[in-house]
C-alpha positions as CSV (number, residue, x, y, z in Angstrom):
1,M,0.7,-23.0,3.1
2,I,-0.4,-22.2,-0.3
3,Q,2.1,-22.9,-2.8
4,Y,0.4,-21.3,-5.9
5,I,-2.9,-20.7,-7.8
6,K,-2.4,-21.1,-11.9
7,E,-3.9,-18.3,-13.2
8,E,-4.3,-19.9,-16.6
9,S,-6.4,-22.1,-15.1
10,C,-8.5,-20.1,-12.8
11,D,-11.6,-19.2,-13.8
12,G,-12.3,-16.6,-11.3
13,C,-15.4,-17.9,-9.4
14,G,-14.6,-17.0,-6.2
15,R,-15.1,-20.5,-4.5
16,C,-12.2,-20.3,-3.0
17,V,-12.0,-17.0,-1.8
18,D,-15.3,-17.0,-0.2
19,S,-14.4,-20.7,1.7
20,C,-11.2,-19.3,3.3
21,P,-11.7,-19.4,6.8
22,M,-8.2,-17.3,7.3
23,D,-9.1,-14.5,4.4
24,V,-6.0,-15.5,2.6
25,L,-7.3,-15.0,-0.9
26,R,-8.7,-12.3,-2.6
27,M,-9.9,-11.6,-6.1
28,D,-7.3,-9.6,-8.5
29,K,-10.3,-7.3,-10.3
30,E,-7.9,-6.3,-13.0
31,K,-7.4,-9.8,-13.9
32,E,-10.9,-11.3,-12.6
33,K,-8.5,-14.6,-11.4
34,A,-7.7,-15.1,-7.5
35,M,-4.7,-14.3,-5.7
36,I,-2.7,-15.0,-2.4
37,K,-2.8,-12.1,-0.6
38,Y,-2.0,-13.2,3.0
39,L,0.4,-16.4,2.8
40,D,1.7,-15.9,6.4
41,D,-2.4,-16.2,7.5
42,C,-2.4,-19.8,5.4
43,M,-3.0,-22.5,7.9
44,S,-3.0,-25.1,5.3
45,C,-6.5,-26.8,5.5
46,F,-7.0,-27.4,1.8
47,I,-10.9,-26.1,1.9
48,C,-9.0,-23.7,-1.2
49,E,-8.2,-26.5,-2.9
50,D,-10.7,-29.1,-2.2
51,E,-13.6,-26.2,-3.2
52,C,-12.2,-25.2,-6.8
53,P,-13.8,-26.7,-9.2
54,N,-10.6,-26.7,-11.6
55,P,-8.2,-29.6,-10.2
56,G,-4.4,-28.9,-10.6
57,T,-5.3,-25.1,-10.0
58,I,-4.4,-24.3,-6.5
59,F,-2.0,-26.6,-4.8
60,V,-1.7,-26.2,-0.8
61,D,1.5,-27.8,0.7
62,P,1.1,-30.3,3.3
63,K,3.3,-29.4,5.6
64,R,2.9,-26.4,8.1
65,A,5.2,-24.2,9.1
66,E,6.7,-25.5,12.9
67,W,5.4,-23.5,15.7
68,V,7.3,-21.1,17.6
69,R,7.5,-21.3,21.1
70,L,6.9,-17.8,22.4
71,P,9.0,-16.9,25.5
72,W,5.6,-16.4,28.0
């Protein structure tokens, strides 16, 4: 799951937003920076971290949330 996006090093290119398969990230129109909008939907695929041209701006925790067994 995405842990953070460093605002000071985000240049607002939008690559992370465009590449996220789960639509977790959005562009903050006021700040013109990427922001985490739907954190619970993050599947820790690391695509946003890999696509970011500024290393260290986005940090994805390698541990995914545990699966919850449903009763059916």
